[in-house]
C-alpha positions as CSV (number, residue, x, y, z in Angstrom):
1,X,-15.9,-22.3,-13.4
2,X,-13.4,-21.2,-15.8
3,X,-11.0,-23.7,-16.8
4,X,-7.5,-22.5,-15.9
5,X,-4.2,-24.5,-16.8
6,X,-2.2,-24.7,-13.3
7,X,1.1,-26.2,-12.9
8,X,2.3,-29.4,-11.9
9,X,1.8,-30.2,-7.8
10,X,5.7,-30.7,-6.7
11,X,6.9,-34.1,-6.4
12,X,7.7,-34.1,-2.8
13,X,4.2,-33.1,-1.9
14,X,2.0,-34.1,-4.5
15,X,-1.3,-33.3,-2.3
16,X,-2.0,-29.7,-1.1
17,X,-2.4,-28.8,1.9
18,X,-4.9,-25.9,1.3
19,X,-7.6,-26.4,-1.3
20,X,-10.4,-24.3,-2.0
21,X,-12.8,-24.9,-4.8
22,X,-15.6,-22.2,-6.8
23,X,-15.3,-20.5,-3.5
24,X,-17.5,-17.2,-3.9
25,X,-18.4,-14.1,-0.8
26,X,-21.1,-11.7,-2.1
27,X,-21.7,-8.3,0.2
28,X,-24.7,-5.7,-1.0
29,X,-23.6,-4.2,-4.4
30,X,-20.5,-6.1,-4.6
31,X,-19.2,-9.3,-5.3
32,X,-16.0,-10.2,-3.9
33,X,-14.9,-13.8,-4.6
34,X,-16.5,-15.1,-7.8
35,X,-15.8,-18.9,-7.8
36,X,-12.0,-19.2,-7.1
37,X,-10.2,-22.0,-6.7
38,X,-6.7,-21.7,-4.6
39,X,-4.6,-24.5,-3.2
40,X,-0.9,-24.2,-1.2
41,X,1.5,-27.6,-1.2
42,X,3.7,-28.1,1.7
43,X,7.2,-26.7,1.3
44,X,6.4,-24.1,-0.6
45,X,6.0,-19.9,-0.2
46,X,3.0,-19.2,-2.3
47,X,2.7,-15.5,-3.8
48,X,-1.1,-14.0,-3.6
49,X,-0.9,-11.3,-6.2
50,X,-3.8,-9.1,-7.0
51,X,-4.5,-4.8,-6.6
52,X,-6.6,-3.7,-4.3
53,X,-10.1,-4.5,-4.4
54,X,-9.0,-7.5,-6.5
55,X,-10.0,-10.5,-3.7
56,X,-7.3,-11.1,-1.3
57,X,-7.7,-9.5,1.7
58,X,-11.3,-11.8,1.4
59,X,-9.6,-14.8,0.6
60,X,-7.5,-14.4,3.2
61,X,-10.0,-14.4,5.3
62,X,-12.4,-16.9,4.2
63,X,-9.1,-18.9,5.1
64,X,-8.8,-18.3,8.7
65,X,-12.3,-17.9,9.2
66,X,-13.4,-14.7,9.7
67,X,-15.7,-15.1,6.3
68,X,-17.3,-17.8,5.3
69,X,-17.5,-18.6,1.5
70,X,-21.5,-18.6,0.1
71,X,-20.9,-21.0,-2.0
72,X,-17.6,-23.7,-2.9
73,X,-15.5,-25.5,-1.1
74,X,-12.6,-25.4,1.3
75,X,-10.6,-29.0,2.5
76,X,-7.6,-28.3,4.9
77,X,-5.3,-31.2,5.5
78,X,-7.2,-33.5,3.6
79,X,-10.5,-33.1,5.1
80,X,-13.5,-30.3,4.3
81,X,-13.2,-27.5,6.9
82,X,-15.6,-24.6,7.7
83,X,-13.9,-22.2,10.6
84,X,-16.0,-20.3,12.3
85,X,-13.6,-17.9,14.0
86,X,-9.8,-17.6,13.2
87,X,-9.7,-19.5,17.1
88,X,-10.7,-22.2,15.5
89,X,-8.5,-21.2,12.0
90,X,-5.4,-20.9,14.3
91,X,-6.2,-24.3,16.6
92,X,-6.0,-26.7,12.9
93,X,-2.7,-25.2,12.3
94,X,-2.9,-21.9,10.6
95,X,-1.7,-18.8,11.5
96,X,-1.4,-15.2,10.3
97,X,1.0,-12.0,11.2
98,X,-0.5,-9.2,10.2
99,X,1.4,-6.1,9.0
100,X,0.4,-4.0,12.2
101,X,1.7,-6.6,15.1
102,X,-1.4,-7.9,17.2
103,X,0.8,-9.2,19.9
104,X,1.0,-7.0,23.4
105,X,4.3,-4.6,23.7
106,X,4.1,-4.4,27.3
107,X,4.4,-7.9,27.9
108,X,7.4,-10.0,27.6
109,X,8.8,-12.1,24.4
110,X,8.2,-15.4,26.1
111,X,4.6,-14.4,27.4
112,X,3.6,-13.3,23.8
113,X,5.0,-16.5,22.5
114,X,2.7,-18.4,24.9
115,X,0.5,-16.3,25.5
116,X,-3.4,-18.6,26.1
117,X,-0.8,-21.4,26.1
118,X,1.4,-20.8,28.9
119,X,2.3,-23.7,30.9
120,X,1.1,-24.1,34.2
121,X,2.5,-25.3,37.8
122,X,0.3,-26.2,40.7
123,X,-2.8,-24.1,39.5
124,X,-0.2,-21.0,38.0
125,X,1.8,-20.0,35.6
126,X,5.3,-21.9,35.4
127,X,7.6,-19.1,34.1
128,X,10.8,-21.2,34.5
129,X,9.9,-23.1,31.8
130,X,7.7,-20.7,29.5
131,X,11.3,-18.9,29.7
132,X,12.9,-22.2,28.6
133,X,10.2,-23.3,26.1
134,X,10.5,-20.0,24.2
135,X,14.6,-20.0,24.4
136,X,13.6,-23.2,22.0
137,X,11.3,-22.1,19.9
138,X,13.8,-18.3,19.3
139,X,16.3,-20.6,19.1
140,X,15.1,-22.6,16.2
141,X,14.4,-19.9,14.6
142,X,18.1,-18.0,15.2
143,X,16.9,-15.6,16.9
144,X,19.4,-14.1,19.1
145,X,16.3,-12.5,21.7
146,X,15.8,-12.0,25.0
147,X,12.7,-14.3,26.0
148,X,12.3,-11.9,29.1
149,X,12.7,-8.8,27.4
150,X,9.9,-6.1,26.6
151,X,8.5,-7.1,23.7
152,X,8.3,-3.5,23.1
153,X,11.3,-2.6,23.4
154,X,12.2,-4.3,20.5
155,X,11.8,-3.1,16.5
156,X,8.8,-3.7,14.1
157,X,11.1,-6.3,12.2
158,X,12.1,-8.6,15.8
159,X,8.5,-8.0,17.1
160,X,7.2,-9.5,13.2
161,X,10.0,-12.4,14.4
162,X,8.4,-12.9,17.1
163,X,4.8,-13.1,15.4
164,X,6.3,-15.5,13.4
165,X,8.0,-17.8,16.5
166,X,4.4,-18.1,18.4
167,X,2.9,-19.8,15.1
168,X,5.4,-21.9,15.1
169,X,4.8,-22.7,18.7
170,X,1.5,-23.7,18.0
171,X,2.7,-25.9,15.4
172,X,1.1,-24.3,12.3
173,X,1.0,-25.9,8.9
174,X,0.0,-22.7,7.0
175,X,1.4,-19.2,8.2
176,X,0.3,-16.3,6.2
177,X,2.7,-13.3,5.7
178,X,0.3,-10.3,5.1
179,X,2.4,-7.2,4.2
180,X,5.1,-8.7,6.3
181,X,8.0,-6.4,4.8
182,X,6.0,-2.9,4.4
183,X,7.7,-1.0,7.3
184,X,11.3,-2.9,7.2
185,X,14.6,-2.3,5.7
186,X,16.5,-4.6,3.4
187,X,19.2,-5.8,6.1
188,X,15.6,-7.0,8.1
189,X,13.7,-7.7,4.9
190,X,16.5,-10.6,4.6
191,X,16.4,-12.1,7.9
192,X,13.0,-12.5,7.6
193,X,13.6,-14.5,4.3
194,X,16.2,-16.8,5.9
195,X,13.2,-17.9,8.4
196,X,10.8,-18.2,5.3
197,X,13.4,-20.6,3.8
198,X,13.8,-22.4,7.2
199,X,10.5,-22.4,7.3
200,X,9.4,-23.5,4.2
201,X,12.3,-26.4,4.1
202,X,10.9,-28.1,7.3
203,X,7.5,-28.3,5.6
204,X,5.3,-25.4,6.2
205,X,3.2,-23.8,3.6
206,X,3.6,-20.0,3.6
207,X,1.8,-17.5,2.1
208,X,3.0,-14.3,1.5
209,X,1.4,-11.8,0.3
210,X,3.2,-8.5,-0.8
211,X,3.0,-5.2,-3.2
212,X,6.9,-5.7,-4.1
213,X,7.1,-6.9,-7.2
214,X,11.1,-7.8,-6.4
215,X,10.8,-10.2,-3.3
216,X,8.1,-11.6,-4.7
217,X,10.4,-13.0,-6.9
218,X,13.1,-13.7,-4.4
219,X,10.9,-15.4,-2.5
220,X,8.0,-16.9,-3.9
221,X,7.7,-20.7,-5.2
222,X,4.3,-20.7,-6.5
223,X,1.9,-17.4,-7.1
224,X,-1.5,-17.0,-7.5
225,X,-3.3,-13.4,-9.5
226,X,-6.5,-12.1,-8.7
227,X,-8.5,-9.5,-10.3
228,X,-11.6,-8.1,-9.6
229,X,-12.2,-10.8,-7.4
230,X,-11.9,-13.8,-10.2
231,X,-8.9,-16.3,-10.6
232,X,-6.3,-15.4,-13.4
233,X,-4.1,-18.0,-13.0
234,X,-1.3,-19.5,-11.1
235,X,2.0,-19.9,-12.1
236,X,5.4,-21.4,-10.9
237,X,7.0,-18.0,-10.0
238,X,9.9,-18.8,-12.5
239,X,7.9,-19.5,-14.9
240,X,6.3,-15.8,-15.5
241,X,7.8,-12.6,-16.9
242,X,6.9,-10.0,-14.7
243,X,5.8,-8.0,-17.4
244,X,3.0,-10.8,-18.1
245,X,2.5,-10.7,-14.2
246,X,1.7,-7.1,-13.8
247,X,-0.5,-7.0,-17.1
248,X,-2.6,-10.2,-15.4
249,X,-2.5,-8.3,-12.2
250,X,-3.7,-4.5,-14.0
251,X,-6.0,-6.7,-16.8
252,X,-3.5,-4.3,-19.8
253,X,-1.4,-5.1,-22.4
254,X,2.0,-4.1,-22.1
255,X,4.0,-3.2,-24.7
256,X,8.6,-4.0,-24.2
257,X,11.2,-1.2,-23.2
258,X,13.0,-1.0,-26.8
259,X,11.4,2.0,-27.6
260,X,11.2,3.9,-24.1
261,X,15.2,2.9,-23.5
262,X,16.3,6.1,-26.0
263,X,13.9,8.3,-24.6
264,X,14.9,8.1,-21.1
265,X,18.7,8.1,-22.3
266,X,17.6,11.3,-23.8
267,X,15.8,12.9,-21.4
268,X,18.8,11.8,-19.1
269,X,20.5,14.3,-21.2
270,X,18.4,17.3,-20.3
271,X,18.6,19.7,-17.8
272,X,15.9,22.3,-16.4
273,X,16.3,25.8,-17.5
274,X,14.4,27.4,-15.0
275,X,15.1,26.8,-11.4
276,X,11.9,24.8,-10.3
277,X,9.2,25.6,-7.6
278,X,10.2,22.8,-5.2
279,X,13.3,20.6,-5.6
280,X,14.0,17.3,-3.2
281,X,17.7,15.5,-3.4
282,X,18.0,12.4,-1.6
283,X,14.6,12.9,0.0
284,X,13.9,9.6,2.0
285,X,12.7,8.1,5.4
286,X,14.1,4.4,6.7
287,X,11.2,1.6,6.3
288,X,9.3,3.5,4.0
289,X,10.5,4.7,1.0
290,X,14.1,5.1,-0.5
291,X,16.4,8.3,-1.3
292,X,14.4,9.6,-4.4
293,X,14.8,13.1,-6.4
294,X,11.6,15.4,-7.4
295,X,11.5,18.3,-8.6
296,X,8.3,19.8,-9.7
297,X,8.2,23.5,-11.8
298,X,5.3,26.2,-11.0
299,X,2.4,25.2,-13.1
300,X,3.5,21.5,-13.5
301,X,1.3,18.7,-13.2
302,X,3.9,15.6,-12.2
303,X,2.3,12.0,-12.2
304,X,2.9,9.8,-9.8
305,X,2.4,6.0,-11.3
306,X,3.2,2.6,-9.8
307,X,1.9,-0.3,-8.2
308,X,0.4,-0.1,-4.8
309,X,3.7,-0.1,-2.1
310,X,5.3,0.7,-4.9
311,X,5.8,4.4,-2.6
312,X,3.7,7.0,-4.5
313,X,2.1,7.6,-1.4
314,X,5.2,7.1,0.8
315,X,7.4,10.3,-1.7
316,X,3.8,12.8,-1.3
317,X,4.0,12.6,2.8
318,X,7.2,13.5,2.5
319,X,6.8,16.6,0.4
320,X,3.4,17.4,2.1
321,X,5.3,17.2,5.8
322,X,3.2,14.6,6.9
323,X,5.7,12.6,7.6
324,X,9.4,12.9,8.3
325,X,12.3,12.4,6.2
326,X,15.0,11.3,7.4
327,X,17.5,12.2,4.6
328,X,17.5,14.3,2.0
329,X,16.8,17.9,1.7
330,X,14.5,20.3,0.5
331,X,14.3,23.7,-1.7
332,X,11.6,26.1,-2.5
333,X,12.7,28.7,-5.4
334,X,16.2,27.9,-5.0
335,X,16.2,28.4,-0.5
336,X,16.2,25.4,1.6
337,X,13.8,24.9,4.1
338,X,13.4,21.3,6.7
339,X,9.9,20.2,6.8
340,X,9.1,18.3,10.0
341,X,4.6,18.4,10.4
342,X,1.6,19.8,7.8
343,X,1.5,22.9,9.5
344,X,5.0,23.3,8.4
345,X,4.2,22.2,4.7
346,X,0.6,24.8,4.7
347,X,3.2,27.6,5.6
348,X,5.3,27.2,2.6
349,X,1.8,27.0,0.4
350,X,2.3,23.3,-0.1
351,X,-1.1,21.2,0.5
352,X,-1.5,17.8,0.7
353,X,-5.1,16.0,-0.2
354,X,-4.1,12.3,0.9
355,X,-6.3,9.0,-0.2
356,X,-7.1,8.0,2.6
357,X,-10.4,10.6,2.6
358,X,-12.6,9.1,5.1
359,X,-9.8,8.5,8.1
360,X,-7.2,12.3,6.9
361,X,-9.7,13.8,5.3
362,X,-12.6,15.3,5.2
363,X,-14.5,15.8,9.2
364,X,-17.7,13.7,8.6
365,X,-19.6,15.3,11.2
366,X,-19.5,18.9,10.2
367,X,-21.0,20.9,8.2
368,X,-19.3,21.4,4.3
369,X,-18.8,25.5,5.4
370,X,-16.7,24.1,8.7
371,X,-14.1,21.1,6.2
372,X,-13.4,23.9,3.3
373,X,-12.2,26.8,6.1
374,X,-10.4,24.2,8.3
375,X,-7.2,24.4,7.0
376,X,-7.1,28.1,6.7
377,X,-8.5,28.4,10.3
378,X,-4.9,26.2,11.2
379,X,-2.8,27.7,8.7
380,X,-4.5,31.3,10.6
381,X,-4.5,30.0,14.4
382,X,-7.3,28.9,16.5
383,X,-6.8,32.3,18.6
384,X,-7.6,34.1,15.6
385,X,-11.2,33.2,14.2
386,X,-12.2,33.7,11.1
387,X,-15.7,36.2,11.2
388,X,-18.4,34.0,10.6
389,X,-19.2,36.4,6.8
390,X,-16.2,35.3,5.4
391,X,-16.3,31.5,6.2
392,X,-20.1,31.8,4.2
393,X,-18.4,34.0,1.4
394,X,-15.1,31.3,0.7
395,X,-17.7,27.7,1.3
396,X,-20.7,29.4,-0.9
397,X,-17.8,30.7,-3.7
398,X,-16.1,26.9,-3.7
399,X,-19.6,25.1,-3.7
400,X,-20.4,27.2,-6.5
401,X,-16.4,26.9,-8.2
402,X,-16.9,23.2,-7.4
403,X,-20.3,22.4,-7.6
404,X,-20.5,20.7,-4.9
405,X,-24.1,19.2,-4.0
406,X,-26.3,20.0,-1.9
407,X,-25.0,23.6,-2.7
408,X,-25.7,24.2,1.1
409,X,-22.8,25.1,3.5
410,X,-24.9,23.8,6.5
411,X,-25.0,20.4,4.9
412,X,-23.4,17.5,7.3
413,X,-20.4,16.0,4.7
414,X,-21.1,12.6,5.7
415,X,-24.3,13.0,4.1
416,X,-22.3,13.8,0.2
417,X,-21.5,11.4,-2.3
418,X,-18.3,9.8,-2.4
419,X,-17.3,12.5,-5.5
420,X,-18.7,15.8,-3.6
421,X,-16.9,14.9,-0.4
422,X,-13.9,14.9,-2.7
423,X,-14.5,18.0,-4.2
424,X,-15.3,19.7,-0.2
425,X,-11.5,18.5,0.3
426,X,-10.3,20.1,-2.5
427,X,-12.4,23.0,-1.2
428,X,-10.6,23.1,1.8
429,X,-6.6,23.1,0.1
430,X,-7.4,25.7,-2.2
431,X,-8.8,27.4,0.3
432,X,-5.2,28.1,1.6
433,X,-4.2,29.1,-1.9
434,X,-1.9,26.6,-2.2
435,X,1.9,26.7,-4.7
436,X,1.8,23.3,-4.3
437,X,-1.3,21.0,-4.6
438,X,-0.1,17.3,-3.2
439,X,-3.3,15.6,-4.9
440,X,-3.3,11.2,-3.7
441,X,-5.7,9.3,-5.0
442,X,-8.5,12.1,-5.4
443,X,-10.4,10.7,-8.1
444,X,-10.6,6.8,-6.6
445,X,-14.2,5.9,-5.9
446,X,-15.7,8.7,-7.5
447,X,-18.5,8.5,-10.5
448,X,-17.6,9.4,-13.7
449,X,-19.0,13.0,-13.9
450,X,-17.3,13.9,-10.7
451,X,-14.5,12.0,-11.7
452,X,-13.8,14.7,-14.9
453,X,-14.9,17.8,-13.4
454,X,-11.9,17.3,-10.8
455,X,-9.6,16.2,-13.6
456,X,-10.7,19.5,-15.2
457,X,-9.6,21.3,-12.2
458,X,-6.4,19.9,-12.1
459,X,-5.4,21.2,-16.1
460,X,-7.2,24.9,-14.7
461,X,-5.1,25.1,-11.9
462,X,-2.2,23.9,-13.4
463,X,-3.0,27.1,-16.0
464,X,-3.1,29.8,-13.8
465,X,0.7,28.8,-12.5
466,X,-0.1,25.8,-9.7
467,X,2.4,23.2,-9.2
468,X,0.1,19.5,-8.8
469,X,1.5,16.2,-8.0
470,X,-1.0,13.8,-9.6
471,X,-1.2,10.2,-8.2
472,X,-3.5,7.9,-9.0
473,X,-3.6,3.8,-10.4
474,X,-5.5,5.1,-13.3
475,X,-2.6,5.2,-15.7
476,X,-5.0,6.5,-18.1
477,X,-5.6,8.9,-16.2
478,X,-2.2,10.0,-15.1
479,X,-1.1,10.4,-18.9
480,X,-4.2,12.5,-19.1
481,X,-2.9,14.9,-16.8
482,X,0.5,15.2,-16.3
483,X,3.1,17.3,-18.1
484,X,5.7,14.6,-16.6
485,X,5.7,11.0,-15.0
486,X,7.7,9.8,-12.4
487,X,7.7,6.0,-12.4
488,X,7.9,4.5,-8.7
489,X,8.5,0.6,-8.3
490,X,9.1,-1.1,-4.8
491,X,10.0,2.4,-2.9
492,X,12.6,3.1,-5.0
493,X,11.8,5.8,-8.2
494,X,12.7,4.1,-11.8
495,X,12.3,7.0,-13.9
496,X,11.2,10.8,-14.8
497,X,9.9,11.1,-18.3
498,X,8.1,13.7,-20.2
499,X,5.1,12.8,-21.1
500,X,5.9,13.1,-24.5
501,X,3.8,9.8,-26.8
502,X,4.1,8.0,-23.7
503,X,1.4,5.0,-23.2
504,X,0.2,3.0,-21.2
505,X,2.3,0.1,-22.5
506,X,5.3,2.3,-21.5
507,X,4.5,2.7,-17.6
508,X,3.7,-0.3,-17.4
509,X,6.5,-2.0,-18.7
510,X,8.4,0.5,-16.4
511,X,6.6,-0.6,-13.7
512,X,6.9,-4.2,-14.3
513,X,10.7,-5.0,-15.5
514,X,13.0,-5.7,-12.7
515,X,16.0,-4.0,-13.3
516,X,14.5,-1.4,-15.5
517,X,16.2,1.1,-12.8
518,X,19.6,-0.6,-13.9
519,X,19.6,-0.3,-17.8
520,X,17.5,2.6,-17.9
521,X,18.6,5.9,-17.2
522,X,16.4,8.8,-14.9
523,X,16.2,12.6,-15.1
524,X,17.4,14.2,-11.9
């Protein structure tokens, strides 16, 4: 293992509650953890940081008994452990609260808190005792919730707090919170943080996993950074600058904001000379993304940059009609519109290609032909089927134009490579002749050759007048293709910049800098 300096243990808790040493886990074709060491202390909030594929989820699953480590060791509360499932880990004192609440909404709050540990009297559940014990736990957390109320009647924020109450009832020594704030508004986050601080002060070790840098710096005492399955470093949160943290997460050197500040101020003074194809003003969705302004001209490629969870995809889904905005207005060529469904967006020639190719993109049981004509058929209406001859012509034209291989319209899509599946998906959206094409991570997980072809296609589409929103975690790709770049951080728009001499350093600085949105101006 590479030797890395570590900050000192807290004086009040010199021994870690969890210590992982040189842990490795391999799957076919990938090493998910590569000699990673990790530790947590009682009475601390510890944040686990890293981009997608860094190894965070694998490490958590190793801690909770979902995965067994191939090598290395895990010490919990002073003794070696090898949990054979989440139940063993929970019985030992490690509880996890996931982003998606995994309790039972059709049962009462008390029944969920005591689930599997119900007090019994004369062989039956003692409901009076169950409600009384639940009340004690809720009071300890400062939650004014009726134990007899149905869990499903409460907000997601309250349901997550009930999950924490359940963990406290089973005397957890370690509480893992996996993206607990992703669907919460500011007031709900503040309430969650109040409870986290109280638990920390009571000696519970809390692992806080989040992509929101502002929240990490607000709540975490210590953080560990992973990248590509390896440990990058452990730091006391106040002692690492945000720019340095992002550099460690992404693995790139970062410059300063000095050269960029004047540029943003200059952009603030400029206004578009022509009416943009699409203009969104104050568009947002509670618990998803704060209100933002977005405009895109005809033939313009607008790139979105930001870390995972920054709000890139959330804005794209609002503009594509996938999710419904609850604030703001939308205009197309100056005319006010409302988008409530993807079909309404298609009727306005706005096509959205999801980052989740498997779940929201291709239909892997269908053929290449069926996948390509799917959106066009939906827009046309299922009672007006596209003639088979026209289907064949469309499929063949996009197979040739996009170099889909094998060049067989009857091939089942699940049998194609990832790159060719992505090309089929692009063919589907191009078939509806969109005026705005929203591409969310269109090149993720595909080979270099397919990636280059898709990048060339984006440039060609823009040259022919199509508007394109391009979202990618690869900043080089965003810089290469975009006329203008919108930078997102923690569900807020940080900046909107013309792509004239921008660098990766510039973008990373804006992504990382905590108060850049206050120091820097934005274009509308």
